[in-house]
mmCIF file of the C-alpha atoms, coordinates in Angstrom:
data_MODEL
# 
_entry.id   MODEL 
# 
loop_
_atom_site.group_PDB 
_atom_site.id 
_atom_site.type_symbol 
_atom_site.label_atom_id 
_atom_site.label_alt_id 
_atom_site.label_comp_id 
_atom_site.label_asym_id 
_atom_site.label_entity_id 
_atom_site.label_seq_id 
_atom_site.pdbx_PDB_ins_code 
_atom_site.Cartn_x 
_atom_site.Cartn_y 
_atom_site.Cartn_z 
_atom_site.occupancy 
_atom_site.B_iso_or_equiv 
_atom_site.pdbx_formal_charge 
_atom_site.auth_seq_id 
_atom_site.auth_comp_id 
_atom_site.auth_asym_id 
_atom_site.auth_atom_id 
_atom_site.pdbx_PDB_model_num 
ATOM 1   C CA . MET A 1 1   ? -132.530 -10.208 -38.288 1.00 0.00 ? 1   MET A CA 1 
ATOM 2   C CA . LYS A 1 2   ? -128.901 -9.176  -36.752 1.00 0.00 ? 2   LYS A CA 1 
ATOM 3   C CA . ALA A 1 3   ? -127.157 -6.719  -37.191 1.00 0.00 ? 3   ALA A CA 1 
ATOM 4   C CA . ASN A 1 4   ? -123.881 -6.832  -39.468 1.00 0.00 ? 4   ASN A CA 1 
ATOM 5   C CA . GLU A 1 5   ? -125.610 -9.578  -41.443 1.00 0.00 ? 5   GLU A CA 1 
ATOM 6   C CA . ASN A 1 6   ? -123.858 -8.659  -44.636 1.00 0.00 ? 6   ASN A CA 1 
ATOM 7   C CA . ILE A 1 7   ? -126.175 -5.668  -45.140 1.00 0.00 ? 7   ILE A CA 1 
ATOM 8   C CA . GLY A 1 8   ? -124.929 -2.236  -46.907 1.00 0.00 ? 8   GLY A CA 1 
ATOM 9   C CA . LEU A 1 9   ? -125.778 1.450   -46.155 1.00 0.00 ? 9   LEU A CA 1 
ATOM 10  C CA . LEU A 1 10  ? -126.658 4.058   -48.588 1.00 0.00 ? 10  LEU A CA 1 
ATOM 11  C CA . VAL A 1 11  ? -127.451 7.432   -48.342 1.00 0.00 ? 11  VAL A CA 1 
ATOM 12  C CA . LEU A 1 12  ? -128.416 9.245   -51.362 1.00 0.00 ? 12  LEU A CA 1 
ATOM 13  C CA . ALA A 1 13  ? -126.553 13.565  -52.010 1.00 0.00 ? 13  ALA A CA 1 
ATOM 14  C CA . ALA A 1 14  ? -126.610 13.230  -55.501 1.00 0.00 ? 14  ALA A CA 1 
ATOM 15  C CA . GLY A 1 15  ? -129.623 15.611  -55.892 1.00 0.00 ? 15  GLY A CA 1 
ATOM 16  C CA . ALA A 1 16  ? -128.785 19.564  -57.021 1.00 0.00 ? 16  ALA A CA 1 
ATOM 17  C CA . SER A 1 17  ? -131.449 20.937  -54.355 1.00 0.00 ? 17  SER A CA 1 
ATOM 18  C CA . SER A 1 18  ? -133.156 22.925  -56.791 1.00 0.00 ? 18  SER A CA 1 
ATOM 19  C CA . ARG A 1 19  ? -136.294 24.102  -54.835 1.00 0.00 ? 19  ARG A CA 1 
ATOM 20  C CA . LEU A 1 20  ? -134.602 24.790  -51.691 1.00 0.00 ? 20  LEU A CA 1 
ATOM 21  C CA . GLY A 1 21  ? -131.512 26.902  -53.842 1.00 0.00 ? 21  GLY A CA 1 
ATOM 22  C CA . GLN A 1 22  ? -128.948 26.250  -51.640 1.00 0.00 ? 22  GLN A CA 1 
ATOM 23  C CA . PRO A 1 23  ? -127.231 22.760  -51.287 1.00 0.00 ? 23  PRO A CA 1 
ATOM 24  C CA . LYS A 1 24  ? -130.102 21.285  -48.595 1.00 0.00 ? 24  LYS A CA 1 
ATOM 25  C CA . GLN A 1 25  ? -126.522 18.486  -47.960 1.00 0.00 ? 25  GLN A CA 1 
ATOM 26  C CA . LEU A 1 26  ? -125.043 22.059  -46.410 1.00 0.00 ? 26  LEU A CA 1 
ATOM 27  C CA . VAL A 1 27  ? -128.298 22.663  -44.145 1.00 0.00 ? 27  VAL A CA 1 
ATOM 28  C CA . LYS A 1 28  ? -127.051 23.453  -40.819 1.00 0.00 ? 28  LYS A CA 1 
ATOM 29  C CA . PHE A 1 29  ? -128.840 21.187  -38.516 1.00 0.00 ? 29  PHE A CA 1 
ATOM 30  C CA . GLU A 1 30  ? -128.011 21.148  -34.439 1.00 0.00 ? 30  GLU A CA 1 
ATOM 31  C CA . ASP A 1 31  ? -124.716 23.101  -35.157 1.00 0.00 ? 31  ASP A CA 1 
ATOM 32  C CA . LYS A 1 32  ? -123.305 20.456  -38.104 1.00 0.00 ? 32  LYS A CA 1 
ATOM 33  C CA . PRO A 1 33  ? -123.507 20.090  -41.739 1.00 0.00 ? 33  PRO A CA 1 
ATOM 34  C CA . LEU A 1 34  ? -127.643 17.982  -42.395 1.00 0.00 ? 34  LEU A CA 1 
ATOM 35  C CA . LEU A 1 35  ? -125.123 15.129  -44.516 1.00 0.00 ? 35  LEU A CA 1 
ATOM 36  C CA . GLN A 1 36  ? -122.515 15.154  -42.130 1.00 0.00 ? 36  GLN A CA 1 
ATOM 37  C CA . HIS A 1 37  ? -125.663 14.063  -39.040 1.00 0.00 ? 37  HIS A CA 1 
ATOM 38  C CA . ILE A 1 38  ? -126.900 11.407  -41.260 1.00 0.00 ? 38  ILE A CA 1 
ATOM 39  C CA . LEU A 1 39  ? -123.233 10.022  -41.841 1.00 0.00 ? 39  LEU A CA 1 
ATOM 40  C CA . ASP A 1 40  ? -122.665 10.685  -38.035 1.00 0.00 ? 40  ASP A CA 1 
ATOM 41  C CA . ILE A 1 41  ? -125.938 8.190   -37.325 1.00 0.00 ? 41  ILE A CA 1 
ATOM 42  C CA . GLY A 1 42  ? -124.600 6.224   -40.256 1.00 0.00 ? 42  GLY A CA 1 
ATOM 43  C CA . LYS A 1 43  ? -121.321 4.856   -38.745 1.00 0.00 ? 43  LYS A CA 1 
ATOM 44  C CA . GLU A 1 44  ? -122.929 4.040   -35.512 1.00 0.00 ? 44  GLU A CA 1 
ATOM 45  C CA . VAL A 1 45  ? -124.835 1.339   -37.168 1.00 0.00 ? 45  VAL A CA 1 
ATOM 46  C CA . ASN A 1 46  ? -123.538 -2.176  -37.587 1.00 0.00 ? 46  ASN A CA 1 
ATOM 47  C CA . VAL A 1 47  ? -123.470 -2.744  -40.802 1.00 0.00 ? 47  VAL A CA 1 
ATOM 48  C CA . ASN A 1 48  ? -120.325 -4.211  -43.459 1.00 0.00 ? 48  ASN A CA 1 
ATOM 49  C CA . GLU A 1 49  ? -120.667 -1.500  -46.619 1.00 0.00 ? 49  GLU A CA 1 
ATOM 50  C CA . ARG A 1 50  ? -121.652 2.504   -46.402 1.00 0.00 ? 50  ARG A CA 1 
ATOM 51  C CA . VAL A 1 51  ? -121.177 3.861   -49.059 1.00 0.00 ? 51  VAL A CA 1 
ATOM 52  C CA . LEU A 1 52  ? -122.416 7.955   -50.326 1.00 0.00 ? 52  LEU A CA 1 
ATOM 53  C CA . VAL A 1 53  ? -123.285 9.157   -53.630 1.00 0.00 ? 53  VAL A CA 1 
ATOM 54  C CA . LEU A 1 54  ? -123.031 12.387  -53.889 1.00 0.00 ? 54  LEU A CA 1 
ATOM 55  C CA . GLY A 1 55  ? -123.136 14.653  -57.472 1.00 0.00 ? 55  GLY A CA 1 
ATOM 56  C CA . ALA A 1 56  ? -124.215 17.781  -58.020 1.00 0.00 ? 56  ALA A CA 1 
ATOM 57  C CA . LYS A 1 57  ? -121.966 20.228  -55.621 1.00 0.00 ? 57  LYS A CA 1 
ATOM 58  C CA . SER A 1 58  ? -119.888 17.249  -55.110 1.00 0.00 ? 58  SER A CA 1 
ATOM 59  C CA . GLU A 1 59  ? -116.747 19.372  -53.866 1.00 0.00 ? 59  GLU A CA 1 
ATOM 60  C CA . LEU A 1 60  ? -117.710 22.181  -52.569 1.00 0.00 ? 60  LEU A CA 1 
ATOM 61  C CA . ILE A 1 61  ? -119.801 19.116  -49.863 1.00 0.00 ? 61  ILE A CA 1 
ATOM 62  C CA . GLN A 1 62  ? -116.600 16.972  -49.845 1.00 0.00 ? 62  GLN A CA 1 
ATOM 63  C CA . GLU A 1 63  ? -114.770 20.214  -48.520 1.00 0.00 ? 63  GLU A CA 1 
ATOM 64  C CA . VAL A 1 64  ? -117.117 20.413  -45.695 1.00 0.00 ? 64  VAL A CA 1 
ATOM 65  C CA . ILE A 1 65  ? -118.443 16.349  -44.287 1.00 0.00 ? 65  ILE A CA 1 
ATOM 66  C CA . ILE A 1 66  ? -116.111 14.601  -42.611 1.00 0.00 ? 66  ILE A CA 1 
ATOM 67  C CA . PRO A 1 67  ? -116.860 11.148  -44.626 1.00 0.00 ? 67  PRO A CA 1 
ATOM 68  C CA . GLY A 1 68  ? -115.201 8.402   -41.989 1.00 0.00 ? 68  GLY A CA 1 
ATOM 69  C CA . ALA A 1 69  ? -116.118 4.735   -42.367 1.00 0.00 ? 69  ALA A CA 1 
ATOM 70  C CA . PHE A 1 70  ? -117.893 5.585   -46.013 1.00 0.00 ? 70  PHE A CA 1 
ATOM 71  C CA . SER A 1 71  ? -116.983 5.799   -48.869 1.00 0.00 ? 71  SER A CA 1 
ATOM 72  C CA . ILE A 1 72  ? -118.088 8.634   -51.454 1.00 0.00 ? 72  ILE A CA 1 
ATOM 73  C CA . VAL A 1 73  ? -118.754 7.249   -54.878 1.00 0.00 ? 73  VAL A CA 1 
ATOM 74  C CA . HIS A 1 74  ? -119.556 10.232  -57.419 1.00 0.00 ? 74  HIS A CA 1 
ATOM 75  C CA . ASN A 1 75  ? -123.199 9.981   -59.615 1.00 0.00 ? 75  ASN A CA 1 
ATOM 76  C CA . TYR A 1 76  ? -122.403 11.630  -62.730 1.00 0.00 ? 76  TYR A CA 1 
ATOM 77  C CA . ASP A 1 77  ? -125.261 11.378  -64.083 1.00 0.00 ? 77  ASP A CA 1 
ATOM 78  C CA . TRP A 1 78  ? -127.421 12.868  -61.144 1.00 0.00 ? 78  TRP A CA 1 
ATOM 79  C CA . GLU A 1 79  ? -129.620 14.533  -62.924 1.00 0.00 ? 79  GLU A CA 1 
ATOM 80  C CA . LYS A 1 80  ? -131.107 11.921  -64.699 1.00 0.00 ? 80  LYS A CA 1 
ATOM 81  C CA . GLY A 1 81  ? -133.103 11.218  -61.389 1.00 0.00 ? 81  GLY A CA 1 
ATOM 82  C CA . MET A 1 82  ? -133.222 9.323   -58.355 1.00 0.00 ? 82  MET A CA 1 
ATOM 83  C CA . SER A 1 83  ? -132.863 6.343   -59.196 1.00 0.00 ? 83  SER A CA 1 
ATOM 84  C CA . THR A 1 84  ? -129.705 6.499   -60.976 1.00 0.00 ? 84  THR A CA 1 
ATOM 85  C CA . SER A 1 85  ? -127.620 7.279   -57.599 1.00 0.00 ? 85  SER A CA 1 
ATOM 86  C CA . ILE A 1 86  ? -129.239 3.760   -55.703 1.00 0.00 ? 86  ILE A CA 1 
ATOM 87  C CA . LYS A 1 87  ? -127.989 2.595   -59.131 1.00 0.00 ? 87  LYS A CA 1 
ATOM 88  C CA . VAL A 1 88  ? -124.932 3.242   -58.209 1.00 0.00 ? 88  VAL A CA 1 
ATOM 89  C CA . GLY A 1 89  ? -124.918 3.003   -54.600 1.00 0.00 ? 89  GLY A CA 1 
ATOM 90  C CA . LEU A 1 90  ? -125.983 0.046   -55.112 1.00 0.00 ? 90  LEU A CA 1 
ATOM 91  C CA . LYS A 1 91  ? -123.258 -1.507  -57.904 1.00 0.00 ? 91  LYS A CA 1 
ATOM 92  C CA . SER A 1 92  ? -120.340 -0.081  -55.879 1.00 0.00 ? 92  SER A CA 1 
ATOM 93  C CA . LEU A 1 93  ? -121.649 -1.690  -52.523 1.00 0.00 ? 93  LEU A CA 1 
ATOM 94  C CA . GLN A 1 94  ? -122.121 -5.175  -54.161 1.00 0.00 ? 94  GLN A CA 1 
ATOM 95  C CA . GLU A 1 95  ? -118.722 -4.875  -55.717 1.00 0.00 ? 95  GLU A CA 1 
ATOM 96  C CA . LYS A 1 96  ? -117.072 -4.169  -51.988 1.00 0.00 ? 96  LYS A CA 1 
ATOM 97  C CA . HIS A 1 97  ? -119.226 -7.144  -50.911 1.00 0.00 ? 97  HIS A CA 1 
ATOM 98  C CA . THR A 1 98  ? -120.031 -8.904  -53.096 1.00 0.00 ? 98  THR A CA 1 
ATOM 99  C CA . ASN A 1 99  ? -122.520 -11.561 -50.538 1.00 0.00 ? 99  ASN A CA 1 
ATOM 100 C CA . LEU A 1 100 ? -124.273 -8.725  -49.671 1.00 0.00 ? 100 LEU A CA 1 
ATOM 101 C CA . LYS A 1 101 ? -128.081 -9.628  -48.721 1.00 0.00 ? 101 LYS A CA 1 
ATOM 102 C CA . HIS A 1 102 ? -129.328 -6.897  -47.315 1.00 0.00 ? 102 HIS A CA 1 
ATOM 103 C CA . VAL A 1 103 ? -129.505 -3.084  -48.485 1.00 0.00 ? 103 VAL A CA 1 
ATOM 104 C CA . ILE A 1 104 ? -130.659 0.214   -46.863 1.00 0.00 ? 104 ILE A CA 1 
ATOM 105 C CA . ILE A 1 105 ? -131.386 3.364   -47.820 1.00 0.00 ? 105 ILE A CA 1 
ATOM 106 C CA . MET A 1 106 ? -131.422 7.018   -46.317 1.00 0.00 ? 106 MET A CA 1 
ATOM 107 C CA . LEU A 1 107 ? -131.250 10.148  -47.672 1.00 0.00 ? 107 LEU A CA 1 
ATOM 108 C CA . SER A 1 108 ? -129.613 13.171  -46.427 1.00 0.00 ? 108 SER A CA 1 
ATOM 109 C CA . ASP A 1 109 ? -132.201 15.433  -46.234 1.00 0.00 ? 109 ASP A CA 1 
ATOM 110 C CA . GLN A 1 110 ? -134.090 13.561  -42.686 1.00 0.00 ? 110 GLN A CA 1 
ATOM 111 C CA . PRO A 1 111 ? -133.298 15.374  -40.391 1.00 0.00 ? 111 PRO A CA 1 
ATOM 112 C CA . TYR A 1 112 ? -135.098 13.416  -37.934 1.00 0.00 ? 112 TYR A CA 1 
ATOM 113 C CA . VAL A 1 113 ? -133.677 9.939   -38.865 1.00 0.00 ? 113 VAL A CA 1 
ATOM 114 C CA . THR A 1 114 ? -131.972 8.655   -35.325 1.00 0.00 ? 114 THR A CA 1 
ATOM 115 C CA . ILE A 1 115 ? -129.853 5.154   -35.035 1.00 0.00 ? 115 ILE A CA 1 
ATOM 116 C CA . GLU A 1 116 ? -133.003 3.897   -33.346 1.00 0.00 ? 116 GLU A CA 1 
ATOM 117 C CA . ILE A 1 117 ? -135.916 4.178   -36.416 1.00 0.00 ? 117 ILE A CA 1 
ATOM 118 C CA . ILE A 1 118 ? -132.339 2.393   -38.358 1.00 0.00 ? 118 ILE A CA 1 
ATOM 119 C CA . ASN A 1 119 ? -132.025 -0.806  -36.278 1.00 0.00 ? 119 ASN A CA 1 
ATOM 120 C CA . GLN A 1 120 ? -135.764 -0.987  -35.842 1.00 0.00 ? 120 GLN A CA 1 
ATOM 121 C CA . LEU A 1 121 ? -134.908 -1.518  -39.346 1.00 0.00 ? 121 LEU A CA 1 
ATOM 122 C CA . ILE A 1 122 ? -132.685 -3.879  -38.816 1.00 0.00 ? 122 ILE A CA 1 
ATOM 123 C CA . ALA A 1 123 ? -134.385 -6.187  -37.054 1.00 0.00 ? 123 ALA A CA 1 
ATOM 124 C CA . SER A 1 124 ? -137.565 -6.301  -37.553 1.00 0.00 ? 124 SER A CA 1 
ATOM 125 C CA . GLN A 1 125 ? -136.188 -7.401  -40.968 1.00 0.00 ? 125 GLN A CA 1 
ATOM 126 C CA . ASP A 1 126 ? -136.742 -11.447 -42.816 1.00 0.00 ? 126 ASP A CA 1 
ATOM 127 C CA . ASP A 1 127 ? -134.038 -12.607 -43.604 1.00 0.00 ? 127 ASP A CA 1 
ATOM 128 C CA . THR A 1 128 ? -135.838 -15.972 -43.962 1.00 0.00 ? 128 THR A CA 1 
ATOM 129 C CA . LYS A 1 129 ? -137.601 -14.596 -46.826 1.00 0.00 ? 129 LYS A CA 1 
ATOM 130 C CA . PRO A 1 130 ? -138.625 -11.065 -49.321 1.00 0.00 ? 130 PRO A CA 1 
ATOM 131 C CA . CYS A 1 131 ? -138.099 -8.449  -47.715 1.00 0.00 ? 131 CYS A CA 1 
ATOM 132 C CA . ILE A 1 132 ? -138.603 -4.525  -47.861 1.00 0.00 ? 132 ILE A CA 1 
ATOM 133 C CA . THR A 1 133 ? -139.247 -2.841  -44.080 1.00 0.00 ? 133 THR A CA 1 
ATOM 134 C CA . THR A 1 134 ? -140.114 0.783   -44.360 1.00 0.00 ? 134 THR A CA 1 
ATOM 135 C CA . CYS A 1 135 ? -140.527 3.750   -42.264 1.00 0.00 ? 135 CYS A CA 1 
ATOM 136 C CA . SER A 1 136 ? -144.643 4.706   -41.948 1.00 0.00 ? 136 SER A CA 1 
ATOM 137 C CA . TYR A 1 137 ? -145.301 8.530   -41.678 1.00 0.00 ? 137 TYR A CA 1 
ATOM 138 C CA . ALA A 1 138 ? -147.879 10.501  -43.400 1.00 0.00 ? 138 ALA A CA 1 
ATOM 139 C CA . ASN A 1 139 ? -150.116 7.919   -43.986 1.00 0.00 ? 139 ASN A CA 1 
ATOM 140 C CA . GLN A 1 140 ? -147.083 6.451   -46.496 1.00 0.00 ? 140 GLN A CA 1 
ATOM 141 C CA . MET A 1 141 ? -144.505 4.496   -46.903 1.00 0.00 ? 141 MET A CA 1 
ATOM 142 C CA . GLY A 1 142 ? -141.163 5.293   -47.072 1.00 0.00 ? 142 GLY A CA 1 
ATOM 143 C CA . VAL A 1 143 ? -137.544 5.509   -46.570 1.00 0.00 ? 143 VAL A CA 1 
ATOM 144 C CA . PRO A 1 144 ? -135.677 5.063   -44.592 1.00 0.00 ? 144 PRO A CA 1 
ATOM 145 C CA . ALA A 1 145 ? -135.846 1.115   -45.384 1.00 0.00 ? 145 ALA A CA 1 
ATOM 146 C CA . ILE A 1 146 ? -133.876 -2.028  -45.652 1.00 0.00 ? 146 ILE A CA 1 
ATOM 147 C CA . PHE A 1 147 ? -134.427 -3.650  -48.770 1.00 0.00 ? 147 PHE A CA 1 
ATOM 148 C CA . SER A 1 148 ? -133.525 -8.006  -49.421 1.00 0.00 ? 148 SER A CA 1 
ATOM 149 C CA . HIS A 1 149 ? -131.310 -9.296  -52.378 1.00 0.00 ? 149 HIS A CA 1 
ATOM 150 C CA . HIS A 1 150 ? -134.229 -10.141 -53.730 1.00 0.00 ? 150 HIS A CA 1 
ATOM 151 C CA . PHE A 1 151 ? -134.644 -7.171  -54.412 1.00 0.00 ? 151 PHE A CA 1 
ATOM 152 C CA . PHE A 1 152 ? -132.130 -5.716  -55.351 1.00 0.00 ? 152 PHE A CA 1 
ATOM 153 C CA . ALA A 1 153 ? -132.664 -6.462  -59.253 1.00 0.00 ? 153 ALA A CA 1 
ATOM 154 C CA . ASP A 1 154 ? -135.317 -4.421  -58.833 1.00 0.00 ? 154 ASP A CA 1 
ATOM 155 C CA . LEU A 1 155 ? -134.074 -0.930  -57.899 1.00 0.00 ? 155 LEU A CA 1 
ATOM 156 C CA . LEU A 1 156 ? -131.402 -1.450  -60.141 1.00 0.00 ? 156 LEU A CA 1 
ATOM 157 C CA . LYS A 1 157 ? -134.283 -1.291  -63.017 1.00 0.00 ? 157 LYS A CA 1 
ATOM 158 C CA . LEU A 1 158 ? -135.680 1.791   -61.355 1.00 0.00 ? 158 LEU A CA 1 
ATOM 159 C CA . THR A 1 159 ? -135.975 4.624   -64.107 1.00 0.00 ? 159 THR A CA 1 
ATOM 160 C CA . GLY A 1 160 ? -135.112 8.697   -64.122 1.00 0.00 ? 160 GLY A CA 1 
ATOM 161 C CA . ASP A 1 161 ? -136.888 10.199  -60.973 1.00 0.00 ? 161 ASP A CA 1 
ATOM 162 C CA . GLN A 1 162 ? -138.387 7.278   -59.254 1.00 0.00 ? 162 GLN A CA 1 
ATOM 163 C CA . GLY A 1 163 ? -137.370 6.225   -55.902 1.00 0.00 ? 163 GLY A CA 1 
ATOM 164 C CA . ALA A 1 164 ? -137.190 3.494   -53.486 1.00 0.00 ? 164 ALA A CA 1 
ATOM 165 C CA . ARG A 1 165 ? -141.297 4.211   -52.596 1.00 0.00 ? 165 ARG A CA 1 
ATOM 166 C CA . LYS A 1 166 ? -141.855 3.674   -56.717 1.00 0.00 ? 166 LYS A CA 1 
ATOM 167 C CA . LEU A 1 167 ? -140.515 -0.010  -55.526 1.00 0.00 ? 167 LEU A CA 1 
ATOM 168 C CA . ILE A 1 168 ? -142.201 -0.686  -52.186 1.00 0.00 ? 168 ILE A CA 1 
ATOM 169 C CA . GLN A 1 169 ? -145.162 0.308   -54.273 1.00 0.00 ? 169 GLN A CA 1 
ATOM 170 C CA . GLN A 1 170 ? -144.578 -2.476  -56.047 1.00 0.00 ? 170 GLN A CA 1 
ATOM 171 C CA . LYS A 1 171 ? -144.113 -5.211  -53.942 1.00 0.00 ? 171 LYS A CA 1 
ATOM 172 C CA . LEU A 1 172 ? -146.390 -4.753  -50.562 1.00 0.00 ? 172 LEU A CA 1 
ATOM 173 C CA . ASP A 1 173 ? -147.489 -7.793  -50.388 1.00 0.00 ? 173 ASP A CA 1 
ATOM 174 C CA . HIS A 1 174 ? -143.579 -7.913  -49.602 1.00 0.00 ? 174 HIS A CA 1 
ATOM 175 C CA . VAL A 1 175 ? -142.863 -4.736  -47.355 1.00 0.00 ? 175 VAL A CA 1 
ATOM 176 C CA . ARG A 1 176 ? -143.063 -4.274  -43.209 1.00 0.00 ? 176 ARG A CA 1 
ATOM 177 C CA . THR A 1 177 ? -143.248 -0.808  -41.371 1.00 0.00 ? 177 THR A CA 1 
ATOM 178 C CA . ILE A 1 178 ? -142.434 0.236   -38.675 1.00 0.00 ? 178 ILE A CA 1 
ATOM 179 C CA . PRO A 1 179 ? -143.724 4.407   -37.553 1.00 0.00 ? 179 PRO A CA 1 
ATOM 180 C CA . PHE A 1 180 ? -141.280 7.238   -38.178 1.00 0.00 ? 180 PHE A CA 1 
ATOM 181 C CA . SER A 1 181 ? -143.653 10.394  -38.096 1.00 0.00 ? 181 SER A CA 1 
ATOM 182 C CA . LYS A 1 182 ? -140.784 12.661  -37.859 1.00 0.00 ? 182 LYS A CA 1 
ATOM 183 C CA . GLY A 1 183 ? -139.741 11.175  -41.645 1.00 0.00 ? 183 GLY A CA 1 
ATOM 184 C CA . VAL A 1 184 ? -141.871 13.014  -43.099 1.00 0.00 ? 184 VAL A CA 1 
ATOM 185 C CA . ILE A 1 185 ? -139.732 16.476  -42.658 1.00 0.00 ? 185 ILE A CA 1 
ATOM 186 C CA . ASP A 1 186 ? -137.582 16.694  -45.256 1.00 0.00 ? 186 ASP A CA 1 
ATOM 187 C CA . ILE A 1 187 ? -135.671 19.275  -46.128 1.00 0.00 ? 187 ILE A CA 1 
ATOM 188 C CA . ASP A 1 188 ? -137.219 20.264  -50.031 1.00 0.00 ? 188 ASP A CA 1 
ATOM 189 C CA . THR A 1 189 ? -138.078 24.448  -50.091 1.00 0.00 ? 189 THR A CA 1 
ATOM 190 C CA . PRO A 1 190 ? -137.121 27.680  -48.284 1.00 0.00 ? 190 PRO A CA 1 
ATOM 191 C CA . ASP A 1 191 ? -140.568 26.654  -46.439 1.00 0.00 ? 191 ASP A CA 1 
ATOM 192 C CA . ASP A 1 192 ? -138.809 23.538  -45.767 1.00 0.00 ? 192 ASP A CA 1 
ATOM 193 C CA . LEU A 1 193 ? -136.269 24.675  -44.498 1.00 0.00 ? 193 LEU A CA 1 
ATOM 194 C CA . GLY A 1 194 ? -137.608 27.708  -41.346 1.00 0.00 ? 194 GLY A CA 1 
ATOM 195 C CA . LYS A 1 195 ? -139.428 25.124  -40.209 1.00 0.00 ? 195 LYS A CA 1 
ATOM 196 C CA . LEU A 1 196 ? -136.905 23.314  -39.078 1.00 0.00 ? 196 LEU A CA 1 
ATOM 197 C CA . GLU A 1 197 ? -134.726 26.372  -37.784 1.00 0.00 ? 197 GLU A CA 1 
# 
């Protein structure tokens, strides 16, 4: 699939980082907040629309980051789980681009995501039939991932703390993968942070 083919990019950053004890979005990585690192990658992706979903500590985070090409939407139900951020973000993308055909979902806590990984997802996505292209790491599939519009209704039906991985597991017949070994590294606990530092 060609880049910029009615694609939206969604960055989920609404969680409270309760296990970490501080906002993971603002953890320093390569001399900048981790969320800023993700946004800087996202602004280089050739897509039509970009949305950042914030929730917990949103005022603090907005004081620090520069959203650039990203529109910020607020998930006031962030305590109800990741599914609520997917819904808020996807609906916002659909409002901004009525002919949206694909959505890329990224998280704010995967430090080793690169523009090359995102471009591989786009290039591997099949735009002629229902398709989900995901990253594979540690014997699992997950985000970053790109979903064709055939699965938007399914994404909007997710509940609680169900994220994109739940839908991926339900639709395996439609899934393609690209390798991303460092995708398993995310920042959830002080131990994770210690390894990153």
